[in-house]
C-alpha positions in Angstrom: 85.1 82.8 87.5 85.8 86.1 89.3 87.0 89.4 87.8 89.0 92.3 89.2 90.8 95.2 87.5 94.5 95.6 87.7 95.3 98.4 90.1 97.9 99.8 87.7 96.6 99.5 84.1 92.9 98.7 84.9 92.9 95.6 82.6 90.4 92.9 83.6 91.9 89.9 85.4 89.9 86.8 85.5 90.6 84.0 88.1 88.9 81.2 89.9 91.5 81.2 92.8 94.0 83.8 93.8 96.8 81.2 93.5 96.0 80.9 89.8 97.3 84.4 89.2 100.9 84.7 90.5 100.9 88.5 90.1 97.5 88.9 91.8 96.0 91.6 92.0 98.0 92.8 89.0 97.6 91.5 85.5 101.3 91.1 84.8 104.8 91.2 86.4 105.3 94.6 84.8 102.3 96.2 86.5 103.4 94.6 89.8 106.9 96.0 89.5 105.7 99.5 88.4 103.5 99.6 91.5 106.4 98.5 93.7 108.5 101.2 92.2 105.9 103.8 93.0 105.9 102.7 96.7 109.7 102.8 96.8 109.7 106.3 95.2 107.2 107.3 97.9 104.6 108.2 95.3 102.0 106.4 97.5 101.7 107.4 101.2 99.5 106.2 104.0 98.5 109.5 105.6 97.2 109.1 109.2 97.8 111.3 112.2 100.4 109.8 114.5 99.0 108.9 117.9 100.8 110.0 121.1 101.6 106.3 121.8 103.0 105.7 118.4 105.1 108.9 118.6 106.5 107.8 121.9 107.4 104.4 120.5 109.2 106.0 117.5 111.2 108.3 119.7 112.2 105.5 122.0 113.3 103.4 119.0 115.4 106.4 117.6 117.0 106.9 121.0 118.0 103.2 121.1 119.6 103.5 117.7 121.5 106.7 118.4 122.5 106.1 122.0 
């Protein structure tokens, strides 16, 4: 049996297969929803410099929407 810690509450979660824990990697539906809410509230961010290529693609996409 393997053990991980819930990313939200740090409670230990034991499992033999990931499919055995429907809320994996969280210990409960509550922790899963709290984490989702944090992402939706933009409490978590992936900070990475935007490459020139990605910047160009974003600008092209915006022009397509607005024009």
